[in-house]
All heavy atoms as an XYZ file, in Angstrom:
641
protein
N     -19.987     20.445     12.036
C     -19.395     19.165     11.659
C     -18.037     19.444     11.020
O     -17.890     20.334     10.204
C     -20.322     18.434     10.685
C     -19.761     17.111     10.224
S     -20.847     16.219      9.089
C     -22.127     15.691     10.192
N     -17.070     18.673     11.391
C     -15.738     18.847     10.819
C     -15.726     18.401      9.362
O     -16.500     17.537      8.948
C     -14.721     18.039     11.598
C     -14.475     18.551     12.986
C     -13.371     17.763     13.655
O     -12.992     16.704     13.193
N     -12.869     18.284     14.742
N     -14.815     18.989      8.595
C     -14.736     18.666      7.169
C     -14.373     17.200      6.958
O     -14.805     16.591      5.992
C     -13.744     19.583      6.460
C     -12.328     19.415      6.910
C     -11.688     20.107      7.881
C     -11.394     18.460      6.408
N     -10.405     19.646      8.027
C     -10.195     18.631      7.135
C     -11.455     17.482      5.429
C      -9.071     17.855      6.905
C     -10.327     16.712      5.213
C      -9.162     16.905      5.942
N     -13.592     16.602      7.878
C     -13.232     15.196      7.707
C     -14.467     14.305      7.773
O     -14.634     13.401      6.961
C     -12.233     14.739      8.786
C     -10.911     15.427      8.720
C     -10.785     16.561      9.720
O     -11.773     17.208     10.068
N      -9.575     16.824     10.167
N     -15.321     14.559      8.735
C     -16.541     13.753      8.877
C     -17.459     13.947      7.683
O     -18.036     12.985      7.169
C     -17.257     14.122     10.170
N     -17.566     15.167      7.222
C     -18.402     15.438      6.050
C     -17.855     14.735      4.811
O     -18.614     14.163      4.024
C     -18.491     16.945      5.814
C     -19.453     17.401      4.723
C     -20.870     16.932      5.018
C     -19.406     18.907      4.586
N     -16.537     14.735      4.656
C     -15.919     14.048      3.522
C     -16.173     12.547      3.588
O     -16.501     11.925      2.578
C     -14.408     14.334      3.477
O     -14.207     15.740      3.372
C     -13.747     13.632      2.309
N     -16.035     11.963      4.774
C     -16.294     10.525      4.933
C     -17.730     10.208      4.536
O     -17.978      9.245      3.806
C     -15.997     10.067      6.382
C     -16.585      8.694      6.664
C     -14.499     10.056      6.644
N     -18.669     11.019      4.969
C     -20.075     10.763      4.644
C     -20.359     10.931      3.153
O     -21.033     10.092      2.548
C     -20.976     11.682      5.464
C     -20.994     11.426      6.970
C     -21.794     12.499      7.681
C     -21.539     10.043      7.280
N     -19.839     12.001      2.554
C     -20.113     12.238      1.136
C     -19.434     11.212      0.227
O     -20.067     10.654     -0.668
C     -19.681     13.648      0.746
C     -20.554     14.777      1.280
C     -19.948     16.134      0.928
C     -21.956     14.668      0.729
N     -18.155     10.960      0.458
C     -17.453      9.969     -0.372
C     -18.053      8.585     -0.132
O     -18.213      7.799     -1.068
C     -15.934      9.985     -0.089
C     -15.226      8.848     -0.799
C     -15.325     11.318     -0.507
N     -18.405      8.287      1.110
C     -19.048      7.007      1.410
C     -20.374      6.847      0.690
O     -20.678      5.781      0.145
N     -21.174      7.912      0.666
C     -22.470      7.855     -0.016
C     -22.292      7.666     -1.523
O     -22.934      6.803     -2.128
C     -23.275      9.116      0.275
C     -24.650      9.070     -0.310
C     -25.744      8.450      0.216
C     -25.055      9.653     -1.546
N     -26.823      8.618     -0.621
C     -26.433      9.353     -1.715
C     -24.416     10.389     -2.525
C     -27.150      9.769     -2.820
C     -25.143     10.802     -3.635
C     -26.500     10.494     -3.771
N     -21.425      8.476     -2.132
C     -21.176      8.321     -3.576
C     -20.586      6.947     -3.881
O     -20.944      6.303     -4.873
C     -20.249      9.423     -4.099
C     -20.940     10.729     -4.311
C     -20.662     11.819     -3.509
C     -21.891     10.876     -5.316
C     -21.305     13.032     -3.699
C     -22.545     12.083     -5.518
C     -22.250     13.167     -4.698
N     -19.689      6.484     -3.018
C     -19.079      5.168     -3.222
C     -20.093      4.046     -3.133
O     -20.056      3.087     -3.920
N     -21.026      4.151     -2.197
C     -22.046      3.112     -2.072
C     -22.959      3.106     -3.282
O     -23.381      2.056     -3.755
C     -22.855      3.288     -0.784
C     -23.887      2.195     -0.556
C     -23.295      0.794     -0.511
O     -22.194      0.588      0.004
N     -24.007     -0.170     -1.042
N     -23.250      4.270     -3.823
C     -24.040      4.327     -5.050
C     -23.285      3.686     -6.209
O     -23.880      3.044     -7.068
C     -24.423      5.772     -5.375
C     -25.615      6.225     -4.575
O     -26.733      5.859     -4.865
N     -25.363      6.992     -3.538
N     -21.978      3.846     -6.233
C     -21.155      3.199     -7.262
C     -21.148      1.681     -7.061
O     -21.238      0.914     -8.021
C     -19.729      3.758     -7.205
C     -18.767      3.342     -8.298
C     -19.278      3.754     -9.677
C     -17.404      3.969     -8.045
N     -21.067      1.242     -5.805
C     -21.095     -0.195     -5.515
C     -22.433     -0.825     -5.893
O     -22.508     -2.026     -6.131
C     -20.818     -0.449     -4.022
C     -19.376     -0.254     -3.634
C     -19.142     -0.261     -2.136
C     -19.749     -1.388     -1.386
N     -19.441     -1.345      0.066
N     -23.485     -0.024     -5.955
C     -24.811     -0.555     -6.256
C     -24.981     -0.897     -7.738
O     -25.910     -1.616     -8.094
C     -25.884      0.450     -5.830
N     -24.102     -0.408     -8.587
C     -24.202     -0.694    -10.017
C     -23.700     -2.107    -10.278
O     -22.533     -2.414    -10.032
C     -23.395      0.336    -10.833
C     -23.926      1.741    -10.568
C     -23.440      0.004    -12.322
C     -23.052      2.846    -11.114
N     -24.573     -2.991    -10.745
C     -24.222     -4.408    -10.930
C     -23.073     -4.603    -11.907
O     -22.254     -5.501    -11.730
C     -25.434     -5.201    -11.410
C     -26.454     -5.422    -10.343
C     -27.590     -6.288    -10.835
C     -28.606     -6.449     -9.730
N     -29.672     -7.347    -10.055
N     -23.000     -3.777    -12.937
C     -21.960     -3.945    -13.956
C     -20.591     -3.443    -13.488
O     -19.589     -3.694    -14.137
C     -22.354     -3.204    -15.245
C     -23.596     -3.744    -15.923
C     -24.893     -3.265    -15.266
O     -24.897     -2.197    -14.620
O     -25.892     -3.988    -15.381
N     -20.552     -2.708    -12.391
C     -19.297     -2.157    -11.878
C     -18.815     -3.053    -10.739
O     -19.519     -3.228     -9.747
C     -19.517     -0.723    -11.370
C     -18.260      0.081    -11.260
C     -17.731      0.716    -12.360
C     -17.598      0.194    -10.047
C     -16.576      1.465    -12.269
C     -16.443      0.941     -9.937
C     -15.927      1.578    -11.058
N     -17.623     -3.644    -10.847
C     -17.149     -4.561     -9.801
C     -17.020     -3.871     -8.438
O     -16.578     -2.721     -8.354
C     -15.775     -5.002    -10.298
C     -15.708     -4.620    -11.737
C     -16.661     -3.498    -11.933
N     -17.423     -4.583     -7.399
C     -17.366     -4.030     -6.052
C     -15.937     -3.661     -5.662
O     -15.710     -2.615     -5.055
C     -17.957     -5.038     -5.042
O     -19.314     -5.302     -5.416
C     -17.924     -4.501     -3.632
N     -14.965     -4.495     -6.027
C     -13.578     -4.199     -5.661
C     -13.112     -2.895     -6.307
O     -12.360     -2.129     -5.700
C     -12.635     -5.346     -6.039
C     -12.491     -5.577     -7.515
C     -13.207     -6.447     -8.289
C     -11.614     -4.891     -8.417
N     -12.810     -6.351     -9.605
C     -11.840     -5.408     -9.711
C     -10.657     -3.894     -8.264
C     -11.134     -4.965    -10.834
C      -9.960     -3.453     -9.384
C     -10.195     -3.985    -10.650
N     -13.591     -2.620     -7.534
C     -13.214     -1.379     -8.219
C     -13.867     -0.175     -7.537
O     -13.251      0.885     -7.413
C     -13.601     -1.448     -9.686
N     -15.103     -0.342     -7.102
C     -15.783      0.743     -6.383
C     -15.066      1.032     -5.068
O     -14.865      2.189     -4.697
C     -17.235      0.369     -6.124
N     -14.651     -0.028     -4.364
C     -13.928      0.158     -3.112
C     -12.576      0.832     -3.351
O     -12.150      1.672     -2.554
C     -13.752     -1.179     -2.398
C     -15.065     -1.717     -1.879
C     -14.952     -3.120     -1.327
O     -14.104     -3.900     -1.742
N     -15.821     -3.446     -0.388
N     -11.925      0.502     -4.440
C     -10.666      1.156     -4.787
C     -10.896      2.635     -5.074
O     -10.121      3.489     -4.622
C     -10.018      0.465     -5.988
C      -8.684      1.046     -6.456
C      -7.625      0.892     -5.374
C      -8.239      0.355     -7.731
N     -11.966      2.954     -5.787
C     -12.302      4.359     -6.064
C     -12.569      5.120     -4.767
O     -12.130      6.267     -4.608
C     -13.521      4.449     -6.974
S     -13.226      3.910     -8.665
N     -13.281      4.487     -3.841
C     -13.559      5.117     -2.545
C     -12.251      5.391     -1.811
O     -12.035      6.497     -1.289
C     -14.482      4.217     -1.687
C     -15.876      4.128     -2.304
C     -14.573      4.739     -0.250
C     -16.753      3.049     -1.688
N     -11.368      4.397     -1.781
C     -10.099      4.554     -1.062
C      -9.226      5.633     -1.696
O      -8.639      6.465     -0.988
C      -9.358      3.222     -1.008
N      -9.146      5.652     -3.012
C      -8.322      6.660     -3.703
C      -8.888      8.060     -3.477
O      -8.137      9.003     -3.185
C      -8.205      6.327     -5.202
C      -7.615      7.489     -5.979
C      -7.367      5.069     -5.402
N     -10.206      8.199     -3.584
C     -10.824      9.507     -3.371
C     -10.606      9.984     -1.936
O     -10.281     11.158     -1.699
C     -12.313      9.446     -3.688
N     -10.763      9.082     -0.985
C     -10.591      9.448      0.418
C      -9.146      9.827      0.718
O      -8.886     10.850      1.348
C     -11.035      8.289      1.330
O     -12.389      7.971      1.046
C     -10.907      8.661      2.792
N      -8.203      9.007      0.273
C      -6.800      9.309      0.549
C      -6.382     10.598     -0.158
O      -5.587     11.374      0.383
C      -5.873      8.150      0.155
C      -4.520      8.261      0.797
C      -4.283      7.696      2.034
C      -3.495      8.955      0.181
C      -3.045      7.818      2.650
C      -2.255      9.082      0.781
C      -2.020      8.508      2.023
N      -6.934     10.847     -1.326
C      -6.627     12.090     -2.042
C      -7.111     13.303     -1.257
O      -6.381     14.296     -1.132
C      -7.266     12.086     -3.422
O      -6.736     11.051     -4.210
N      -8.322     13.228     -0.734
C      -8.835     14.330      0.104
C      -7.960     14.512      1.335
O      -7.639     15.644      1.721
C     -10.271     14.054      0.529
S     -11.472     14.152     -0.804
N      -7.567     13.414      1.945
C      -6.702     13.476      3.126
C      -5.365     14.121      2.771
O      -4.887     15.020      3.470
C      -6.486     12.065      3.679
C      -5.467     11.986      4.779
C      -5.778     12.400      6.067
C      -4.182     11.498      4.543
C      -4.840     12.336      7.079
C      -3.243     11.435      5.550
C      -3.575     11.856      6.814
O      -2.648     11.792      7.817
N      -4.764     13.691      1.673
C      -3.451     14.202      1.282
C      -3.516     15.680      0.914
O      -2.569     16.426      1.181
C      -2.896     13.389      0.117
N      -4.613     16.116      0.303
C      -4.740     17.516     -0.094
C      -4.952     18.445      1.096
O      -4.632     19.631      1.022
C      -5.893     17.682     -1.085
C      -5.650     17.126     -2.483
C      -6.937     17.148     -3.291
C      -4.557     17.919     -3.188
N      -5.505     17.924      2.167
C      -5.853     18.776      3.304
C      -4.959     18.611      4.517
O      -5.011     19.422      5.422
C      -7.300     18.524      3.730
O      -7.450     17.142      4.057
C      -8.270     18.892      2.619
N      -4.158     17.553      4.527
C      -3.284     17.294      5.665
C      -1.857     17.189      5.165
O      -1.498     16.188      4.546
C      -3.682     15.982      6.375
O      -5.078     16.027      6.671
C      -2.896     15.767      7.640
N      -1.044     18.199      5.417
C       0.331     18.139      4.926
C       1.094     16.975      5.553
O       0.863     16.643      6.728
C       0.930     19.481      5.338
C      -0.071     20.161      6.194
C      -1.338     19.393      6.156
N       1.969     16.333      4.786
C       2.765     15.238      5.346
C       3.529     15.700      6.586
O       4.037     16.817      6.635
C       3.731     14.871      4.214
C       3.052     15.345      2.977
C       2.267     16.555      3.380
N       3.557     14.832      7.557
C       4.234     15.165      8.802
C       5.323     14.142      9.071
O       5.420     13.119      8.415
C       3.232     15.181      9.956
O       2.604     13.923     10.075
N       6.125     14.458     10.030
C       7.197     13.540     10.407
C       6.720     12.766     11.619
O       6.189     13.370     12.565
C       8.448     14.350     10.729
O       9.518     13.518     10.965
N       6.822     11.502     11.699
C       7.327     10.575     10.695
C       6.288     10.313      9.598
O       5.079     10.302      9.843
C       7.624      9.304     11.471
C       6.724      9.357     12.650
C       6.509     10.821     12.958
N       6.771     10.088      8.403
C       5.911      9.930      7.232
C       5.003      8.705      7.343
O       3.842      8.753      6.916
C       6.762      9.841      5.964
C       5.994      9.787      4.646
C       5.153     11.050      4.466
C       6.939      9.600      3.483
N       5.519      7.613      7.935
C       4.689      6.404      8.028
C       3.447      6.642      8.889
O       2.387      6.070      8.622
C       5.494      5.214      8.530
C       5.977      5.381      9.955
O       6.128      6.505     10.437
N       6.221      4.271     10.616
N       3.537      7.509      9.870
C       2.374      7.820     10.701
C       1.317      8.569      9.887
O       0.121      8.311     10.012
C       2.806      8.667     11.893
C       1.726      8.890     12.913
C       2.256      9.627     14.125
O       3.239      9.151     14.722
O       1.684     10.685     14.450
N       1.766      9.480      9.031
C       0.852     10.224      8.157
C       0.129      9.268      7.219
O      -1.076      9.360      7.022
C       1.649     11.280      7.383
C       0.848     12.096      6.436
C       0.063     13.175      6.743
C       0.740     11.917      5.024
N      -0.512     13.679      5.598
C      -0.111     12.926      4.519
C       1.294     11.012      4.123
C      -0.428     13.036      3.172
C       0.981     11.135      2.782
C       0.118     12.129      2.329
N       0.871      8.314      6.635
C       0.278      7.339      5.716
C      -0.707      6.443      6.458
O      -1.813      6.182      5.963
C       1.374      6.500      5.015
C       0.760      5.356      4.231
C       2.223      7.380      4.116
N      -0.345      5.986      7.647
C      -1.232      5.125      8.430
C      -2.533      5.851      8.758
O      -3.619      5.268      8.678
C      -0.529      4.629      9.708
C       0.553      3.617      9.336
C      -1.510      4.024     10.698
C       1.487      3.251     10.470
N      -2.450      7.131      9.106
C      -3.669      7.909      9.377
C      -4.530      8.018      8.126
O      -5.761      7.924      8.208
C      -3.302      9.297      9.898
C      -2.779      9.262     11.306
O      -3.073      8.347     12.069
N      -1.977     10.251     11.664
N      -3.931      8.210      6.967
C      -4.689      8.262      5.714
C      -5.365      6.948      5.388
O      -6.519      6.910      4.960
N      -4.661      5.857      5.607
C      -5.237      4.530      5.353
C      -6.388      4.261      6.334
O      -7.435      3.720      5.943
C      -4.149      3.440      5.439
C      -4.753      2.047      5.433
C      -3.152      3.608      4.298
N      -6.216      4.663      7.585
C      -7.292      4.490      8.567
C      -8.530      5.274      8.144
O      -9.662      4.802      8.288
C      -6.821      4.939      9.949
N      -8.309      6.459      7.597
C      -9.416      7.270      7.118
C     -10.121      6.577      5.953
O     -11.347      6.630      5.834
C      -8.880      8.637      6.721
C      -9.865      9.745      6.774
C     -10.958      9.851      7.589
C      -9.852     10.908      5.962
N     -11.616     11.020      7.330
C     -10.958     11.700      6.329
C      -9.011     11.379      4.966
C     -11.240     12.908      5.743
C      -9.298     12.597      4.386
C     -10.396     13.343      4.769
N      -9.360      5.898      5.106
C      -9.952      5.137      3.995
C     -10.860      4.030      4.531
O     -11.974      3.831      4.023
C      -8.860      4.526      3.118
S      -7.919      5.722      2.170
N     -10.393      3.306      5.550
C     -11.209      2.239      6.128
C     -12.489      2.796      6.763
O     -13.548      2.175      6.673
C     -10.419      1.426      7.142
C      -9.454      0.466      6.519
C      -8.102      0.506      6.844
C      -9.865     -0.484      5.599
C      -7.202     -0.372      6.261
C      -8.981     -1.370      5.012
C      -7.646     -1.310      5.352
N     -12.397      3.963      7.378
C     -13.590      4.584      7.960
C     -14.609      4.898      6.874
O     -15.814      4.689      7.053
C     -13.215      5.870      8.691
C     -12.399      5.659      9.936
C     -11.869      6.969     10.498
O     -12.260      8.050     10.073
N     -10.972      6.880     11.458
N     -14.134      5.382      5.747
C     -15.040      5.727      4.654
C     -15.659      4.481      4.035
O     -16.848      4.467      3.703
C     -14.304      6.552      3.584
O     -13.671      7.661      4.224
C     -15.253      7.065      2.533
N     -14.872      3.429      3.877
C     -15.424      2.166      3.367
C     -16.488      1.634      4.322
O     -17.526      1.120      3.883
C     -14.308      1.137      3.177
C     -13.372      1.405      2.001
C     -12.120      0.543      2.112
C     -14.076      1.168      0.688
N     -16.267      1.764      5.616
C     -17.252      1.350      6.613
C     -18.513      2.190      6.537
O     -19.627      1.663      6.619
N     -18.344      3.490      6.364
C     -19.507      4.374      6.242
C     -20.333      4.013      5.012
O     -21.571      4.015      5.055
C     -19.056      5.832      6.169
N     -19.651      3.687      3.912
C     -20.368      3.289      2.693
C     -21.194      2.027      2.946
O     -22.354      1.947      2.535
C     -19.387      3.056      1.548
N     -20.616      1.060      3.632
C     -21.342     -0.187      3.910
C     -22.533      0.049      4.830
O     -23.604     -0.535      4.631
C     -20.390     -1.212      4.532
O     -19.435     -1.608      3.593
N     -22.352      0.903      5.826
C     -23.463      1.213      6.731
C     -24.593      1.889      5.955
O     -25.756      1.560      6.134
C     -22.983      2.098      7.905
C     -24.158      2.667      8.685
C     -22.077      1.292      8.824
N     -24.245      2.819      5.076
C     -25.271      3.495      4.281
C     -26.007      2.510      3.380
O     -27.201      2.673      3.127
C     -24.650      4.615      3.455
C     -24.254      5.799      4.273
S     -23.585      7.075      3.215
C     -22.679      8.028      4.400
N     -25.298      1.487      2.895
C     -25.936      0.479      2.064
C     -26.924     -0.386      2.820
O     -27.810     -0.987      2.234
N     -26.776     -0.451      4.141
C     -27.676     -1.249      4.970
C     -28.758     -0.406      5.623
O     -29.485     -0.885      6.493
C     -26.883     -2.006      6.032
C     -26.064     -3.119      5.428
O     -26.549     -3.844      4.562
N     -24.820     -3.254      5.843
N     -28.837      0.842      5.214
C     -29.890      1.739      5.688
C     -30.600      2.308      4.457
O     -30.161      2.093      3.333
C     -29.290      2.900      6.512
O     -28.466      3.700      5.666
C     -28.486      2.388      7.701
N     -31.651      3.053      4.643
C     -32.330      3.654      3.492
C     -31.559      4.824      2.860
O     -32.031      5.424      1.910
C     -33.657      4.146      4.072
C     -33.810      3.530      5.401
C     -32.459      3.163      5.872
N     -30.374      5.152      3.372
C     -29.621      6.307      2.876
C     -29.014      6.084      1.492
O     -28.791      7.046      0.757
C     -28.520      6.673      3.863
C     -28.994      7.104      5.252
C     -27.797      7.304      6.169
C     -29.822      8.375      5.149
N     -28.695      4.861      1.152
C     -28.075      4.548     -0.148
C     -28.497      3.144     -0.564
O     -28.883      2.320      0.276
C     -26.557      4.635     -0.039
N     -28.430      2.837     -1.865
C     -28.824      1.504     -2.329
C     -27.856      0.430     -1.853
O     -26.683      0.705     -1.588
C     -28.811      1.637     -3.846
C     -27.929      2.793     -4.136
C     -28.022      3.708     -2.966
N     -28.344     -0.782     -1.773
C     -27.495     -1.911     -1.392
C     -26.495     -2.225     -2.505
O     -26.736     -1.907     -3.665
C     -28.339     -3.133     -1.085
C     -29.209     -2.987      0.133
C     -29.865     -4.311      0.488
C     -30.758     -4.195      1.690
N     -30.105     -3.779      2.886
N     -25.404     -2.870     -2.154
C     -24.403     -3.249     -3.128
C     -25.021     -4.170     -4.178
O     -25.763     -5.099     -3.847
C     -23.229     -3.962     -2.432
O     -22.688     -3.057     -1.464
C     -22.143     -4.367     -3.390
N     -24.702     -3.905     -5.451
C     -25.192     -4.684     -6.600
C     -26.727     -4.730     -6.683
O     -27.298     -5.710     -7.121
C     -24.655     -6.115     -6.558
C     -23.147     -6.179     -6.598
O     -22.541     -5.285     -7.217
O     -22.574     -7.105     -6.019
N     -27.381     -3.645     -6.296
C     -28.851     -3.668     -6.297
C     -29.466     -3.109     -7.573
O     -30.631     -3.338     -7.835
C     -29.381     -2.886     -5.092
O     -29.000     -1.527     -5.165
N     -28.698     -2.344     -8.342
C     -29.259     -1.865     -9.629
C     -28.185     -1.732    -10.664
O     -27.048     -1.875    -10.475
C     -30.035     -0.558     -9.483
C     -29.281      0.605     -8.960
N     -28.492      1.386     -9.748
C     -29.194      1.110     -7.701
C     -27.967      2.365     -9.024
N     -28.374      2.197     -7.780
């Protein structure tokens, strides 16, 4: 498995567990997921030319991770959002 896929799954799982905490706002959990994902992307993928393409790829990776977190919340892999 590629490190990118593993990162999406791990950050998505931790993020979904964060979203499950009722006292923690969902938007804040999603922001944490996006920041963590983009940080991993930026640390492992050097900026390329053109820069906007590099940023767009990082943002797309963030959306993939947010999607993975939601899918995990709808399966037995992680708790549902705001469930505990």
